[in-house]
MARDRENFI-902113 format. One record per atom (N, C-alpha, C): y, x, z; residue in one letter. Coordinates in steps of 0.05 Angstrom, whole numbers, padded with zeros to 5 digits, always signed. Atoms other than C-alpha are relative to their C-alpha. Last residue first. Layout:
N
YXZA
...
//
This chain:
50
-00001-00028-00012X
+00349-00237+01105X
-00018+00001+00025X
-00020-00003-00022X
+00332-00299+01065X
-00003+00027+00013X
+00009-00025-00017X
+00298-00306+00997X
+00021+00002+00023X
-00021-00020-00005X
+00312-00376+00972X
-00012+00020+00017X
+00010-00021-00018X
+00264-00426+00937X
+00021+00023+00003X
-00021-00022-00002X
+00285-00493+00909X
-00013+00021+00016X
+00004-00018-00025X
+00238-00543+00882X
+00019+00022+00004X
+00002-00031+00005X
+00256-00599+00831X
-00005+00011+00027X
+00027-00007-00009X
+00244-00675+00838X
-00006+00030+00001X
+00011-00025+00005X
+00316-00695+00827X
-00026+00006+00014X
+00019+00001+00022X
+00334-00766+00830X
-00011+00025-00010X
+00007+00029+00003X
+00395-00758+00874X
-00015+00002-00026X
-00014+00015+00019X
+00398-00681+00890X
-00012-00029-00004X
-00008+00024-00011X
+00362-00659+00954X
+00022-00019-00018X
-00030+00008+00005X
+00325-00610+00919X
+00002-00024+00011X
-00007+00017+00019X
+00256-00596+00953X
+00030-00003-00004X
-00001+00029-00007X
+00234-00538+00996X
+00007-00016-00025X
+00007+00014+00022X
+00221-00462+01000X
+00002-00029+00008X
+00000+00033-00008X
+00249-00415+01048X
-00003-00016-00028X
-00013+00019+00019X
+00237-00340+01040X
-00002-00029+00010X
+00003+00031-00009X
+00221-00280+01084X
+00017-00020-00022X
-00024+00013-00002X
+00208-00208+01058X
-00003-00029+00003X
-00007+00000-00028X
+00143-00172+01075X
+00031-00013+00003X
-00020-00025-00006X
+00128-00150+01005X
+00011+00001+00030X
+00017-00024-00002X
+00072-00203+01004X
+00012+00027+00004X
+00009-00009+00026X
+00122-00259+01018X
-00020+00024+00004X
-00003-00026+00002X
+00131-00289+01086X
-00013+00010-00026X
+00023-00016+00009X
+00142-00362+01084X
+00007+00027+00003X
-00004-00025-00003X
+00188-00416+01118X
-00029+00016-00009X
+00025-00012-00007X
+00184-00488+01095X
+00005+00030+00001X
+00001-00027+00001X
+00247-00531+01085X
-00026+00011+00014X
+00028-00005-00007X
+00238-00606+01076X
-00004+00031-00003X
+00014+00019-00016X
+00307-00611+01040X
-00030+00006+00007X
+00030+00001+00005X
+00343-00550+01013X
-00011-00022+00019X
+00019-00007-00024X
+00418-00561+01015X
-00028-00004-00007X
-00002+00017-00021X
+00462-00558+00952X
-00023+00006+00020X
+00006-00016-00027X
+00477-00522+00890X
+00002-00019+00023X
-00018+00002-00023X
+00466-00561+00824X
-00003+00018+00023X
-00022-00017+00002X
+00435-00548+00756X
+00023-00004+00022X
-00023+00014+00004X
+00387-00608+00759X
+00025+00016+00001X
+00005+00026+00017X
+00324-00571+00742X
+00027-00015-00001X
+00003-00006+00027X
+00344-00499+00765X
-00003-00025-00017X
+00024+00012+00011X
+00363-00523+00836X
+00003+00005-00033X
-00005+00010+00025X
+00409-00473+00871X
-00026-00013-00013X
+00013-00016+00019X
+00403-00460+00945X
+00008-00019-00029X
-00009+00009+00026X
+00431-00477+01011X
-00013+00014-00022X
-00003-00019+00021X
+00396-00471+01077X
+00009-00012-00023X
+00006+00013+00025X
+00405-00512+01139X
+00007+00020-00020X
-00023+00002+00020X
+00394-00475+01201X
-00007-00012-00025X
+00003-00012+00025X
+00339-00491+01251X
+00026-00003-00018X
//
């Protein structure tokens, strides 16, 4: 499984997505959602992938 990078709006940093889960949205596009890996950050990250 590839490691995905995303931007956390809560801690304002760009980094890897921890505990990634793959979803298919209602329009057919795929996305990865997971937690921010920043120290002490509890935010979620979601990224649309190709």
